[in-house]
C-alpha positions in Angstrom: 122.2 178.6 -94.7 123.2 178.2 -91.1 121.4 176.6 -88.4 122.1 177.0 -85.0 121.5 173.4 -83.6 121.1 172.1 -80.2 122.0 168.3 -79.4 121.0 166.3 -76.5 118.6 168.5 -74.5 115.7 167.6 -76.8 116.4 164.2 -76.6 116.1 163.3 -72.9 112.8 164.5 -72.1 110.3 162.4 -70.1 107.2 162.0 -71.7 104.0 161.9 -69.5 101.0 159.8 -71.3 97.7 158.7 -70.0 98.1 155.1 -71.2 99.6 153.5 -68.1 100.2 150.5 -70.5 102.7 152.4 -72.7 105.2 153.7 -70.3 107.9 155.6 -72.5 111.4 155.0 -72.0 113.7 157.1 -70.2 115.0 159.0 -73.4 112.3 159.7 -75.9 114.8 160.6 -78.4 118.1 159.4 -79.5 119.8 161.4 -82.1 123.3 160.9 -83.5 123.3 164.2 -85.4 122.5 167.8 -84.1 118.7 168.2 -83.9 116.6 171.2 -82.7 112.8 171.7 -82.3 111.6 174.6 -84.6 107.9 174.6 -83.4 106.8 174.6 -79.8 103.6 174.7 -77.6 101.0 175.2 -76.7 99.7 174.3 -80.1 100.8 171.2 -81.9 102.5 171.5 -85.4 103.4 169.3 -88.1 103.9 169.4 -92.1 102.6 166.0 -93.2 103.8 164.1 -96.1 107.5 163.5 -97.1 107.2 164.2 -100.8 106.6 167.9 -100.6 108.8 171.0 -100.7 108.6 172.2 -97.3 111.8 174.5 -97.5 111.6 177.6 -99.7 114.3 178.3 -102.4 116.2 180.3 -100.1 116.1 177.8 -97.2 115.1 180.5 -94.7 111.3 179.6 -94.5 110.0 176.3 -93.5 106.1 175.7 -93.9 104.0 173.9 -91.2 100.4 173.5 -90.0 99.2 174.5 -86.5 96.2 172.9 -84.4 94.6 173.0 -81.2 93.9 169.2 -80.6 95.3 165.8 -81.6 93.3 163.3 -79.9 90.6 162.7 -82.6 89.7 162.8 -86.4 88.8 166.3 -88.0 85.4 167.2 -88.5 83.8 169.4 -91.2 83.8 172.2 -88.5 87.7 172.1 -87.7 90.1 174.6 -89.2 93.7 174.4 -88.7 96.4 177.6 -89.2 99.0 177.5 -92.0 102.3 179.3 -91.4 106.0 179.4 -92.0 108.8 179.3 -89.6 111.7 182.1 -89.9 114.7 180.2 -89.5 116.9 183.4 -89.4 114.6 185.3 -86.9 114.5 182.8 -83.9 112.1 180.3 -85.5 109.4 182.8 -85.6 105.9 181.6 -86.5 104.5 183.5 -89.3 100.6 182.7 -89.8 99.4 182.6 -93.5 96.0 181.2 -93.9 93.6 178.9 -92.5 92.1 175.7 -94.1 88.8 173.5 -93.7 90.3 170.5 -95.8 92.9 168.7 -94.0 93.8 165.3 -92.6 96.4 164.1 -90.1 98.7 162.0 -92.4 98.8 164.6 -95.3 97.6 167.9 -94.0 96.0 170.1 -96.7 98.8 169.4 -99.2 100.7 172.5 -98.3 103.7 173.1 -100.2 106.1 175.7 -101.9 104.8 176.2 -105.5 107.6 174.7 -107.8 109.1 177.5 -109.9 108.1 180.2 -107.3 110.1 181.9 -104.6 107.1 183.5 -102.9 103.9 181.1 -103.4 102.5 178.4 -101.9 99.7 175.9 -102.8 97.3 174.2 -100.4 93.4 172.7 -100.4 90.5 174.3 -98.7 86.7 173.9 -98.7 84.8 176.7 -99.8 80.9 176.9 -100.8 80.5 173.3 -100.2 83.6 172.1 -102.5 87.0 171.3 -102.1 89.3 173.7 -103.9 93.0 174.6 -103.9 94.5 177.8 -103.1 97.8 179.6 -104.4 99.1 182.2 -102.1 101.8 184.8 -102.0 103.2 184.4 -98.6 104.4 188.0 -98.4 101.6 189.9 -100.1 98.8 187.6 -99.0 97.4 187.7 -102.6 95.3 184.6 -103.4 94.1 182.7 -106.6 91.4 180.1 -105.9 91.3 177.0 -108.2 88.0 175.1 -108.6 89.5 171.5 -107.6 91.9 170.2 -104.8 95.4 169.1 -105.7 97.2 165.7 -104.6 100.5 166.2 -106.3 101.9 169.3 -108.2 104.1 168.9 -111.3 107.8 170.2 -110.8 107.0 172.5 -113.5 104.5 174.3 -111.3 101.8 174.4 -114.2 99.8 171.2 -113.6 98.3 169.1 -110.7 96.7 165.7 -110.5 94.0 164.8 -108.0 91.4 162.4 -107.1 88.2 162.4 -105.1 89.1 163.4 -101.4 85.8 162.5 -100.1 86.1 158.8 -101.3 89.7 158.7 -99.8 88.2 160.0 -96.6 85.6 157.2 -96.4 88.1 154.3 -97.6 91.2 155.4 -95.9 90.5 157.5 -92.8 93.5 160.2 -92.3 94.2 160.7 -96.1 91.1 162.3 -97.2 88.8 165.1 -96.2 85.6 165.6 -94.3 82.7 167.8 -95.1 81.6 167.3 -98.9 79.5 164.2 -99.5 80.5 161.8 -102.1 78.0 161.5 -105.0 79.2 158.1 -105.9 79.6 156.8 -102.3 77.3 153.8 -103.2 79.1 152.7 -106.5 82.2 150.6 -106.1 83.8 151.7 -109.3 81.9 154.8 -110.8 82.4 155.7 -114.5 81.7 159.6 -113.9 84.7 159.9 -111.3 88.5 159.3 -111.3 91.9 160.7 -111.6 91.9 164.4 -113.0 94.4 166.7 -114.2 94.2 170.4 -113.3 95.9 173.4 -115.0 97.1 175.7 -112.4 97.3 178.7 -114.6 93.6 178.5 -116.1 91.9 176.4 -113.5 90.6 173.9 -116.3 90.5 170.3 -115.6 89.6 167.0 -116.9 89.4 163.3 -116.0 92.1 161.1 -117.4 90.8 157.7 -115.9 87.5 156.8 -114.4 87.4 154.3 -111.5 85.5 152.0 -113.9 88.4 152.2 -116.5 91.1 151.7 -113.9 89.2 148.6 -112.2 88.9 147.1 -115.8 92.6 147.7 -116.8 94.1 144.2 -117.5 94.3 142.0 -115.7 91.0 143.3 -114.4 90.5 143.3 -110.8 86.6 143.1 -110.3 85.6 142.4 -106.6 82.5 143.2 -104.6 84.7 146.0 -102.7 85.0 149.6 -103.4 87.7 150.7 -105.7 89.6 154.2 -104.8 92.7 156.0 -105.7 95.4 157.7 -103.6 99.0 158.7 -103.3 99.4 160.4 -106.8 103.1 161.9 -107.4 104.6 163.4 -110.5 108.1 162.4 -111.4 111.2 164.6 -111.5 110.6 166.4 -114.7 106.7 166.3 -115.0 106.6 163.8 -117.8 104.7 161.1 -115.9 103.2 160.7 -112.6 102.2 157.7 -110.4 99.0 156.5 -108.7 97.9 153.8 -106.3 94.7 151.8 -107.3 93.2 150.1 -104.4 90.0 148.1 -103.7 88.5 146.2 -100.9 88.5 142.5 -101.2 84.7 142.7 -100.3 82.2 145.0 -98.8 82.6 143.6 -95.3 86.5 143.4 -95.2 88.8 146.1 -94.2 91.8 144.8 -96.0 92.6 145.9 -99.6 94.8 145.0 -102.6 97.1 147.7 -104.4 98.4 148.1 -108.0 100.9 151.1 -108.8 100.1 152.6 -112.2 102.1 155.5 -114.0 100.8 157.5 -117.0 101.5 161.1 -118.6 99.5 163.9 -117.6 97.7 164.1 -120.9 96.3 160.6 -120.1 98.6 158.6 -122.4 100.7 155.9 -121.7 98.9 154.2 -118.7 101.1 151.3 -117.2 100.8 149.1 -114.6 104.2 148.9 -112.8 103.5 146.9 -110.0 100.5 144.1 -109.7 101.0 141.7 -107.1 98.9 143.0 -104.3 101.1 145.4 -102.1 102.6 148.7 -102.8 103.2 151.1 -100.1 105.6 154.2 -99.9 107.4 155.1 -103.0 109.4 157.8 -104.7 110.8 158.9 -108.0 114.5 158.5 -108.3 114.7 160.3 -111.6 112.0 160.6 -114.9 112.2 156.8 -115.2 113.0 155.0 -111.9 110.6 154.4 -109.1 111.6 153.1 -105.6 108.9 151.4 -103.7 108.2 149.1 -100.7 106.4 146.7 -102.5 105.9 142.9 -102.8 107.1 140.8 -105.8 106.8 137.1 -106.2 110.4 136.6 -105.5 111.7 137.3 -102.7 108.4 139.1 -101.2 108.3 142.6 -99.6 111.5 144.7 -100.4 112.2 148.1 -101.5 112.2 147.5 -105.3 113.5 149.9 -107.9 111.2 149.8 -110.9 112.1 151.2 -114.4 108.7 152.7 -115.8 107.3 151.3 -118.8 109.5 148.1 -118.4 109.7 144.8 -116.8 112.9 145.8 -115.0 113.0 145.6 -111.2 115.9 145.3 -108.8 116.0 145.4 -105.1 117.5 148.0 -103.0 119.1 147.8 -99.6 118.5 144.1 -99.5 119.0 142.7 -95.7 119.6 146.5 -94.5 116.4 148.3 -95.4 114.0 145.5 -94.1 111.0 147.5 -93.2 108.6 149.8 -94.9 109.4 153.6 -94.7 108.7 156.9 -96.1 111.6 157.2 -98.6 113.4 159.8 -100.7 116.4 160.5 -102.4 118.9 163.1 -101.4 119.0 165.9 -104.1 122.2 164.8 -105.3 120.6 161.3 -105.5 123.4 159.5 -103.6 121.5 158.6 -100.5 118.2 157.1 -99.6 116.4 158.7 -96.6 113.7 156.6 -94.8 112.1 156.0 -91.5 110.2 153.3 -89.8 107.1 152.4 -87.6 107.3 152.1 -84.0 108.6 148.4 -82.8 107.8 146.9 -79.4 109.6 149.7 -77.8 107.6 152.3 -79.8 110.6 153.9 -81.2 110.8 155.2 -84.6 114.0 155.1 -86.5 115.0 157.5 -89.4 118.2 156.4 -91.4 120.3 157.2 -94.3 121.5 154.4 -96.8 123.9 154.9 -99.6 123.3 152.1 -102.4 126.8 152.9 -103.9 128.6 151.1 -101.1 125.8 150.0 -98.6 126.6 152.4 -95.9 123.9 152.7 -93.4 123.8 155.8 -91.0 120.9 155.6 -88.1 120.1 159.2 -87.5 118.0 158.8 -84.4 115.0 157.2 -82.7 111.8 159.0 -81.8 109.1 157.7 -79.3 105.6 157.5 -80.3 102.7 156.6 -77.6 100.1 154.4 -78.7 97.1 155.9 -80.3 93.4 155.0 -80.1 93.2 154.9 -83.9 95.5 154.7 -86.7 95.0 158.1 -88.3 96.2 159.9 -85.2 99.7 158.6 -85.0 102.6 160.9 -85.9 104.9 159.6 -88.5 108.1 161.1 -88.9 107.7 161.5 -92.6 111.5 162.8 -93.2 111.9 165.6 -95.6 115.1 167.2 -97.4 115.9 170.7 -97.4 116.8 171.8 -101.0 120.4 171.9 -100.5 120.4 168.2 -99.0 122.2 169.2 -95.9 119.2 169.1 -93.3 116.3 167.0 -92.8 113.0 167.9 -91.2 110.6 165.6 -89.3 107.5 165.6 -87.4 107.3 164.1 -84.1 105.5 163.4 -81.0 108.4 162.2 -78.6 107.7 165.2 -76.4 104.3 164.5 -75.9 103.0 166.7 -78.4 103.3 166.9 -82.4 106.3 169.3 -83.1 108.6 169.9 -86.1 112.2 169.4 -85.8 115.4 169.8 -87.9 118.2 167.6 -88.2 121.7 168.6 -89.5 123.1 165.9 -91.8 125.7 167.9 -93.3 128.8 166.2 -92.0 127.4 162.9 -92.4 126.9 163.6 -96.2 130.5 164.9 -96.3 131.6 161.7 -94.9 132.8 163.2 -91.8 129.9 162.0 -89.6 
């Protein structure tokens, strides 16, 4: 796959913002590798989270979402358009569908269905319920499943999910508006929890209720509400992660987090991390998990956990010093991650090679302050399937758009 990249012109744009107290730098983008925008205005575009398949198997089509506004959270009446960019036809936008179930940070879980060359899966709201849709991007044929998906197995046969209404109430920017939560007043309901969905039959069942998760030793009973989010299958579909979070009290906004793994049949529930904080994570392989988390010694780091054991090590100590949306390159040699903006409001994206400690700073991108946290535009860097290009969402131009960075020379050791 050949990308015609432009370096430099995209990285010198001056951004005009309404916040006088957030004057942008002269350069709102600094890139050390070739970069180009593959979407443009007047509409805003983005993809969302970093752990989904955005590039199709041929590397020709790149998924994205399109929206008319960026200054507030979604309401039940707001729809977004779903589409794909044709990289071999001047980045042509091809509209695929619309959805009523979306959020700023993770969109509608739009992604290529693993194992398919032509199908995507995404969430929607139909007849007062959240659902998921499998759609052929060329024929338009759709199949609606009765529950939404959070993470899809690499087999393409199963998905796991949780209550998106509950997530919307506890963590704005990650759940969906428009469907009332029947258990909104129950801090850990026994009738709701993590479920598995068969993508072929549409059948689903609850694996663990919130009450069961809250009671898992050591029990974490508090006066605050419990919820689950950030579910993710491992690389062979044999296990998945979910984060168990709960408010310290009904009044406090802060929460505690535990990281669990389990098999998709509900067996082998295991608490991987239980020291109060787990943020972003990724599976390295079927057994190992890289996560920004807290351990008693030495505190917040990128930790590599071996699932179903007590084995833990540190990755990038003294180099990867901040939380970020982390993934491994397809060959497993590099860790790709980003960061939140510092005092200069610049968001970094970088590559780190654990084998020899090599760090490559790929670029920095300006993000103006936002009125509420859910409106921020994280970079959420994502690999193409060949491991030669990286896609990001960025608002350094003043509008949320999608960009591709060419890292092929870096990974060959020539960059």
